[in-house]
N, CA and C of each residue as an Amber inpcrd file, in Angstrom:
protein
   231
  -2.6710000 -19.6350000  -1.4120000  -3.6480000 -18.3320000  -1.4890000
  -3.7550000 -17.9800000  -3.1250000  -4.9460000 -17.7620000  -3.3580000
  -5.1630000 -17.3160000  -4.5640000  -5.2710000 -15.9610000  -5.0290000
  -5.7530000 -15.1180000  -3.9190000  -5.8700000 -13.6110000  -4.0460000
  -4.6960000 -13.0660000  -3.2710000  -4.3450000 -11.8050000  -3.9140000
  -3.6060000 -10.9750000  -2.7810000  -4.4440000 -10.5990000  -1.7720000
  -3.4750000 -10.1010000  -0.7410000  -4.2360000  -9.6000000   0.5850000
  -3.7070000  -8.2760000   0.6590000  -4.5810000  -7.4160000   0.8180000
  -4.1880000  -5.8710000   1.0920000  -4.4140000  -5.6650000   2.6510000
  -3.4000000  -5.4400000   3.3970000  -3.7030000  -5.1310000   4.7930000
  -3.5980000  -3.5030000   5.0780000  -4.6420000  -2.9160000   5.5030000
  -4.3150000  -1.5140000   5.9280000  -5.2050000  -1.0990000   7.5060000
  -4.9060000  -0.0080000   7.9260000  -5.4270000   0.5150000   9.0520000
  -6.3880000   1.5850000   9.2260000  -6.9740000   1.6910000   7.8280000
  -7.8060000   2.8270000   7.4990000  -7.5780000   4.3870000   7.5300000
  -5.9860000   4.6610000   7.8480000  -5.5770000   5.9890000   7.7360000
  -5.6950000   6.4410000   6.3190000  -5.7450000   7.7970000   5.9240000
  -5.9150000   8.2740000   4.6410000  -4.9380000   7.7070000   3.5780000
  -3.7060000   7.5210000   3.9280000  -2.5850000   6.9200000   3.0670000
  -3.0670000   5.6270000   2.6260000  -3.6270000   4.6810000   3.5780000
  -4.0700000   3.2930000   3.5730000  -5.2640000   3.3000000   2.6260000
  -6.3600000   4.2220000   2.8560000  -7.6010000   4.2540000   2.0410000
  -7.0210000   4.7220000   0.7390000  -6.4460000   5.5560000   0.4120000
  -5.9600000   6.0370000  -0.8090000  -5.2920000   4.7310000  -1.6340000
  -4.3050000   4.0500000  -0.7360000  -3.5480000   2.9450000  -1.6050000
  -4.6970000   1.8490000  -1.9280000  -5.5210000   1.6680000  -0.9460000
  -6.6560000   0.6990000  -1.3020000  -7.5110000   0.8150000  -2.5640000
  -7.6070000   2.0300000  -2.7000000  -8.5240000   2.3060000  -3.9790000
  -7.6460000   2.1500000  -5.4300000  -6.4820000   2.4450000  -5.0840000
  -5.1820000   2.2120000  -6.1950000  -5.2120000   0.7810000  -6.6040000
  -4.9370000  -0.0680000  -5.4080000  -4.5910000  -1.4760000  -5.5900000
  -6.0450000  -1.8550000  -6.2670000  -7.1950000  -1.5900000  -5.6780000
  -8.6100000  -2.3730000  -6.2490000  -8.5970000  -2.0870000  -7.6900000
  -8.3350000  -0.7290000  -8.1270000  -8.2570000  -0.2660000  -9.3980000
  -7.3620000  -1.2020000 -10.3890000  -6.3690000  -1.2210000  -9.6480000
  -5.1260000  -1.8890000 -10.5840000  -5.3050000  -3.2840000 -10.8670000
  -5.7340000  -4.3410000  -9.6220000  -5.7320000  -5.6520000  -9.9690000
  -7.3090000  -6.2540000 -10.0720000  -8.2690000  -5.2590000  -9.6150000
  -9.5770000  -6.0130000  -9.6380000 -10.0400000  -6.2880000  -8.2950000
 -11.2540000  -5.9640000  -7.8580000 -11.7610000  -6.3780000  -6.5930000
 -11.7230000  -7.8010000  -6.3650000 -11.9430000  -8.3860000  -7.4170000
 -11.9630000  -9.9400000  -7.4440000 -10.6270000 -10.5650000  -7.2410000
  -9.6690000  -9.8770000  -7.1930000  -8.2590000 -10.3320000  -7.0880000
  -7.5930000  -9.9150000  -5.8250000  -8.4090000  -9.3350000  -4.9770000
  -7.7070000  -8.8340000  -3.7290000  -8.5980000  -8.9220000  -2.6460000
  -8.0770000  -9.3530000  -1.5040000  -8.9890000  -9.4610000  -0.1400000
  -8.5300000  -8.0050000   0.5350000  -9.4120000  -7.3640000   1.0030000
  -8.9830000  -6.1370000   1.6570000  -9.1880000  -6.3780000   3.4030000
  -8.2090000  -6.2760000   4.1030000  -8.2030000  -6.5310000   5.2830000
  -7.9920000  -5.2950000   6.2440000  -8.9640000  -4.6590000   6.8530000
  -8.7140000  -3.4920000   7.6810000  -8.2200000  -3.8200000   9.0470000
  -7.0300000  -3.9540000   9.4070000  -6.7810000  -4.5690000  10.7710000
  -6.9760000  -3.6530000  11.8750000  -7.3850000  -2.3620000  11.6530000
  -7.7650000  -1.5430000  12.4880000  -8.9340000  -1.8280000  13.2460000
 -10.0200000  -2.6370000  12.2940000 -11.3970000  -2.8440000  12.6610000
 -11.2870000  -4.4870000  12.8510000 -10.2980000  -5.2320000  12.2010000
 -10.3510000  -6.6450000  12.7280000  -8.9320000  -6.9760000  13.1780000
  -8.7370000  -6.6380000  14.3760000  -7.5100000  -6.8570000  15.1690000
  -7.0090000  -8.3850000  15.1060000  -7.8970000  -9.2180000  14.8790000
  -7.6370000 -10.7160000  14.8310000  -6.6920000 -11.1620000  13.8350000
  -6.4790000 -10.2880000  12.8100000  -5.7740000 -10.4630000  11.5270000
  -4.3310000  -9.7800000  11.6990000  -4.0350000  -9.0810000  12.8300000
  -2.9100000  -8.5420000  13.0220000  -1.6080000  -9.7260000  12.9440000
  -1.7860000 -10.8170000  13.8670000  -0.7170000 -11.8760000  13.8430000
  -0.5930000 -12.4420000  12.3940000  -1.7750000 -12.6720000  11.7560000
  -1.5850000 -13.2350000  10.3060000  -0.5730000 -12.4960000   9.4030000
  -0.9500000 -11.1280000   9.6670000  -0.2850000 -10.1440000   8.7620000
   1.2510000  -9.9450000   8.9200000   1.3720000 -10.1970000  10.5120000
   2.9270000 -10.1700000  10.7500000   3.7150000 -11.1460000  10.4030000
   2.9990000 -12.5590000  10.3710000   3.3970000 -13.8640000  10.0220000
   3.8450000 -13.7950000   8.4650000   2.9940000 -12.9750000   7.7290000
   3.2420000 -12.9570000   6.3240000   4.3470000 -11.8880000   5.8770000
   4.9160000 -11.2430000   6.9780000   5.7880000 -10.3930000   6.5640000
   5.5950000  -8.9040000   6.6620000   4.2630000  -8.5000000   7.0590000
   4.0630000  -7.0710000   6.9230000   4.6380000  -6.2950000   8.2430000
   5.4280000  -5.4150000   7.9700000   5.9530000  -4.3800000   8.8810000
   5.5060000  -3.0020000   9.0300000   4.4990000  -2.8580000   8.0050000
   3.9250000  -1.3170000   8.2700000   2.6380000  -1.5330000   7.1640000
   1.8300000  -0.5980000   7.1950000   0.6480000  -0.7370000   6.5400000
   0.6420000   0.6200000   5.9140000  -0.0080000   0.8660000   4.6640000
  -0.4660000  -0.1780000   3.7840000   0.5920000  -1.3410000   3.2930000
   0.0190000  -2.6850000   3.1750000   0.9010000  -3.5400000   2.4780000
   0.0050000  -4.4290000   1.7010000   0.7190000  -5.0960000   0.7010000
   0.0760000  -5.9680000  -0.3220000   1.0520000  -7.3450000  -0.2460000
   0.0460000  -8.4910000   0.1570000   0.9250000  -9.8160000   0.1430000
   0.3040000 -10.2760000  -1.0410000   1.2840000 -10.9500000  -1.9030000
   0.8330000 -11.3980000  -3.0370000   0.4760000 -12.8330000  -3.0010000
  -0.2230000 -13.6100000  -3.9780000  -0.5900000 -14.8780000  -3.9520000
   0.9220000 -15.9440000  -3.9490000   1.9690000 -15.1620000  -4.3050000
   3.3500000 -16.0460000  -4.1520000   3.8500000 -15.8840000  -2.7590000
   3.2640000 -14.9010000  -1.9130000   3.8170000 -14.7150000  -0.6650000
   4.6340000 -13.6580000  -0.4800000   4.9510000 -12.8620000  -1.5980000
   5.7260000 -11.6360000  -1.5000000   4.9630000 -10.6540000  -0.8190000
   5.9100000  -9.7490000   0.0910000   4.9640000  -8.8490000   0.9820000
   5.5380000  -7.3360000   0.3420000   4.5640000  -6.6200000  -0.2970000
   5.0880000  -5.3490000  -0.7370000   4.5250000  -4.1670000   0.0630000
   5.4320000  -3.5630000   0.6920000   4.8460000  -2.3290000   1.6410000
   4.8180000  -1.3100000   0.6670000   3.6070000  -0.5830000   0.7630000
   3.1890000   0.6610000  -0.1230000   3.3810000   2.0330000   0.6480000
   4.0630000   2.9000000   0.4050000   4.1110000   4.2710000   1.0700000
   4.2420000   3.7470000   2.7160000   4.1480000   4.5850000   3.3520000
   4.1440000   4.3590000   4.9440000   2.9390000   5.1710000   5.5880000
   1.9090000   4.2200000   6.2080000   0.8300000   4.7810000   6.9930000
   1.1100000   4.6830000   8.3530000   1.5220000   3.5500000   8.7880000
   1.5990000   3.0660000  10.1530000   2.3840000   1.7630000  10.3960000
   3.4810000   1.8310000  11.4630000   4.0320000   0.7070000  11.5260000
   3.1060000  -0.3480000  12.3430000   3.4510000  -1.5100000  12.2880000
   2.5760000  -2.7360000  12.9260000   2.5620000  -2.4050000  14.5020000
   3.5720000  -2.0000000  15.0860000   3.7720000  -1.4620000  16.4100000
   2.5530000  -0.5510000  16.7900000   2.6470000   0.4770000  15.8500000
   1.5560000   1.5980000  16.0060000   0.2310000   1.0440000  16.0060000
  -0.1440000   0.0630000  15.0330000  -1.4420000  -0.5490000  14.7760000
  -1.7200000  -1.1940000  16.1420000  -0.9500000  -1.8750000  16.5870000
  -1.0820000  -2.8130000  17.8650000  -1.0800000  -2.0810000  19.1340000
  -0.6460000  -0.6240000  18.9850000  -0.7990000   0.2330000  19.9350000
  -1.4220000  -0.0650000  21.4340000
């Protein structure tokens, strides 16, 4: 993986964090995945260690949970 992946569910906390992440690392360095809209990516996020969103998975595979918008169980709802 050469880009970070930012997973979110579209809540206000997630959208605010998305804007901050894109501003910090640059849009070309992060793939934004709205798992509320693209539910096929939920399993991928969980496999990467995402327990809640918003979360950032780095190119090295580190999962960084940012604030707290929703648990993955809430997202899968």
